N, C-alpha and C positions, 0 to 999 in steps of 0.2 A: 709825620711831623699833623695832617690834615687828621687822620682816624685816631690817632692816639686820644683825643677826647672824649668821641663816646664813645673808646672801647673801656673806656679806664672811669668814666665818672663817676658811675655807682661804687667806683671799689674808693674813690678819694671822698667821694657825700658820707660811707662808711666808717672810713679810718682818720681824717681829720676834721670832721664835727661842722662843715663849712655848708651853708644851706646848697639846694638846687641851683636858687637866684645866683649867688654868688661866685658860686662854681660858671654857671653858665654864661656870668658877664667876664669873665675874663677871658674865655673862650668868642665870647662876642667882642669884645675889644682887640683880640689879636687879628678876626677877622675884618673890621673896621680898618687897623692899620695896612693890612695887607694890602685893602680895595684903596684904601688912599696913595697907598704907594705904587698901583700897580699901575697909572698912565707914566709915573718918572721911567718905571722901568720898562716898559714898552719903546720908551723914547729912547733910553740906552742902547737898547735893543737894535734900534733904525739907525744907531750911530754907526752899527758893528761891532758893538759889546758884547754879545750875546750867549759868548762861551765863558767869559769873566763874570757875567753878572745869574749862571746858573750855577757855574761849581762856587761863587763867595758865599751865596746862599746858603746850599748844601751844607758848605761846612761850618758856616757861623749854625745853622741853625739845628744841626745835626751835636754839634755841642751846647744850644739850649737847653733839646730836648733832655739831656742826659743828666742837664745841673736840678732841673725838675724833680729827683730823684734826691736832692737832699734839700727839699723845702719845708719848713718848719712854720712860715709865715702869710698869711694868704697876702700880704703884697707881695712875697718875693715868687710866690704863683702867679700872680698879675702880672709883675713885672717879667719875667720869662715868656708867658705868654705874648706881653707886646712885641718882646724883641723876637719870638717866633713869627708873629703874623708878617712883620716884617720880611724875612727871608722864605716866608710862602709866597709873598709877592715877587720874587725870581726865583723860583724854582719849581712852582708846579705845574699845570695845563696853559695859564696864559701865556707867560713869557716862553713856555716850550714850544707850543703854538706861533707864538708872533716869530721868534726863532729860524725854525720850520721854513713859514712862510717867507722870509725873507730871503732864506736860502734858497728854495724849491721853485717859487712861486707858484705858478698853476697848476706844477707838480706837487704839491703840498697835500690834497687829499688824502694823497696814499697814504703817506707818512706817518699824519695823523689819527688817518684809520688804524695802521700798526699800531701806534704805540698806546693809545687806547685800547687797543686787544690786551696790552697785556698788564697796563696801571688797573683796568677795571677789576682787579684780582687784588688791588689793594685791600679793601673793606673785608673781601675775604679772609686773607691776613692777617688785618688787625684784629680784629674782635676775636676768633679764637685763641690768634697768638697770646693780647694781652688780659684774659681773659684764665688760659694756663696758667701765664709765668705768674700771674699776681695771685695766681688762687693755692699755687706750692709754694711761691715764692715772696710774694708780697707785690704790691704797683710797686713802687719802688724801681726794683729789680725789671720790672716789665718796662718803664720810661728806657731805663740802662740799655735793655737789650734795644726797644726802636732805636736811640742813641748810638749804638750800632751797627744797628743795619745800613741808617744813611751814613757813617763814614766811612765803612767799610764797602757795602755795597754798591751804594748809589754814586757814589761822590765817582771811584773811579770808573765808572759808568757810563757816567756825565762824563770826564773827562773824554772818555775810549770816542764818544756818540760825535761829541759840536766837534771834534778835530778835524783840520782841514788837513791835503794833500799838500798847500801852498800855501801862504797866508793871502799872496795876489789875489787867489781864487773866491775870497767872499767879496761878494756887492759891495763897489764902492761905499760907502757910509754917508749918509744922507744926511747934512747941513742938521741943523736945531730950528733952524726958521722953518725949512719948508718941510719938517714933520710938524711942528706948527700949525702951519697953513691949512697941509690937507686935514686934520684935526678940525680947524674952523671954518675949512668948506661942509665939510661931513655934517659939524653937526647946526649947520643951517638948515638942515635937511629933516623932514618929521620924520620921514621912516628913522633916521637915529635914534631918535627918542621915544619910537614906537618899540624897537629892540630895545632898547634901552629898557621899558619897562617889561618885554617877555623875558627876556635875560635875568631881568630882578625877582620876575617871577619865579621860576624855575630853581632859582638859588635859594630861595624863600621857603618857597614847600620841601623842596627837595632837604634840605638843611632841618627842617620840625622835623621832617620825620627821622632821621638819620637819628638828630641830637638827641630824640625824647621815644622812639622807638621801643629800650630795652625799659624805662619806667614806665611805657604807656601798656606793656603787654603785662608787664608783673603787677600794673593796676587792676588787671582780669584773673589774677593768679594763674597768667600761663607759664608752666615752668620755667626755670631758669635756662637750660637746656635749650628748650623749643623757639626761645626768645634768641638767643644766642645764633642758631641755627636758621632763623628768620632773616637775623640783620647779616648773618656771613651769608648767608644765599643769594643777596641785591648784587654782588660784585660779580660771581659767575653771570647773572642776569643781565646783566647790562656789557659783558662779553658777547653774551646767546645775541643781544639786542645787536650789535655793531655787527658782527658776523649774520643776521638777517639784512641788514640792510645792507651789505657788500652785495648779496645774491640779488639785490633788485635798485639797486641806485643804478643799474644803466638803463633801466623801464621807469624809474622815476626819479623825478627830478629830487635835490637837497632839500627843497623849500619844500614842496610837499610832503619829504620824508620827516622836517621837523614840526609839521603841523600835524603829522599823525601820531609823533610821540607823543603831543600834549591829549589827542583822544586817550591814548595807552595810560599816562600819568589819569586820568577824569577817573578812567575803567581800575587802575589802582586804589587811591580813595577811597570809589566808594564801598570797593573791596575790603577795603580792612573796617569800615564804619559794619558793613555789612557781617561783616565775623564774626561781632559780637552775640549775634543768636547763629552763626554757621562756620564755625572754628576752620574748619575744612579750606574757607573763601581767603584766609593764609597766603594760601601756595598761587592764589592767581593773585594774591597783591601782590607778593617777591616777584612774579612772572615780569606783572606790569609796570611795578616801580624800574624797578631795575630793568631792563630793555628799556621803556618809555624814555628814562631821564639816560643811559647809557647813551645812546646816539647824538643827548643833545651836550656831548662833549665835543663830537667831529660835530653836528650840524650849525655848532655856533659861531664858528672860526669864518668856515665856508660861506655860510649863509651873510656873513657879516661881510667881507671879503664880494661874494656877487652884488651884492645888496650896494656899497659904499664904495669899490672899490678897493685895490692893495696899494697906492700911491700913501702911503704916512700908513703901512696897516698895525706897526705898534703901538702907535700914539691910538690910533681911533680903537683897538681890540683893547689895549690897559682902560680910555675912557668909559666903555661898554663894562668892561670889567669892575669896576669904581661901583657898576649899582649894580653888577651878578653877585658880589664877595659882598658888599654891603649888604644886600637881602640877605646873605648865606650869612651874615657875623649878626644883623639883628634876630637871625629864626630863635636861636637855640634861646636869648632871651626872652623876646617874644612871645614865643613857646610856652613858657614858665609863667609868664605873666597871663596869658590866656588861660594856661592850666590853672593858677589860682583862684582866678573869677568865674570858671563856668566849667572844670575838670577836666579831660583829654575828650570828651566828644566836644568841645568850643572849639579845640583844638584843631580836630577832625574835618571839622563843617570848615573852618577861618582857611584850612592848606585846601580844601573844595573850592571856595571860591576864587580863591587867591589863583590855580590854576585855568579858572573860567578865566582870568580877565590876563591871563597870559596869553591866552591861544586868542582872543577878541583882539586883541595889538600884533599881535603877529600876522594875522591874518590883514588886518589892515595894513598893515608897513609891506608885506607880500603883496595886496592888493595896490598902492601909491607907490611901489618900483616897476612894477608890468605898468603902468599907465607910461612911467615916468621914460622908460626904454622904450616905448612903442611911440612917443612924441616923436 
């Protein structure tokens, strides 16, 4: 659902005749819907309905992705993406991690790491698969291929992975008022809002990079095959970053790892800027962006639980996901708008500045949390 858009945007633009801004607007609207629904999905998961949320949203989302293959008008394209956005809020990382944290508590970090090690290959599969099928059979067959993968592969795995030996083994469902009070408690803390800024900058910057990477490289006359390879390798580098994290996590706290990931992302955008003069820096960009962003999928839920507590985690993480996913939603359209004004050079420097803001917010949140724990 998520990677089908950046994998196919160039084909849609060429075949449908709609502008990059129009196309990005549909995707942004989908991510806005996903962000707005995230707190609700988190609260439902807190109440013990995680399995139903994950599988139902995957089923409906798979059908909607398949329906993209028959669109003829922009309003149809836009409407389908709105529905896909709602489904993404219930079956991607955030609800999955809320379910895992609820079921495993303090043991969730290891499970989250394992999940992200596999899921890190999503982009690696989507970019070359979407490109290959589109080139040989058209983009409509490509979205049908994505839909079949969701319906035939992902949904059975969801049902198997969320199955419990006995229904009574699931933790007692938390009453709705309790979840609401946990969220209200968290929102009174400055650390909640600082984490909101931190995660929002992660979502915004990576969203801009992923959505606009192919046209950004095309503008510089990078061969299509090379550009697709660059985009596809970010996924494996995410996995590599997570493996490296597993090697050092016993000697380094998750909060320090999160801070280091920002340093990697700063190095990545610096390499992308410098690759204009030295194309070989694209390799360093892929390594740093992939590994730096890759570990944030693990650090975001773990750091949230460490700083804000596990009580009402689904509601709290869902509320924080509102900022993360909202920023990711704005990234495609914002990137297109900045491009229209100042070209992709302005886009790259905007990303650089936003990463610095995210790092500053996180360091402040980490400092306040340590003071609070010491008090």
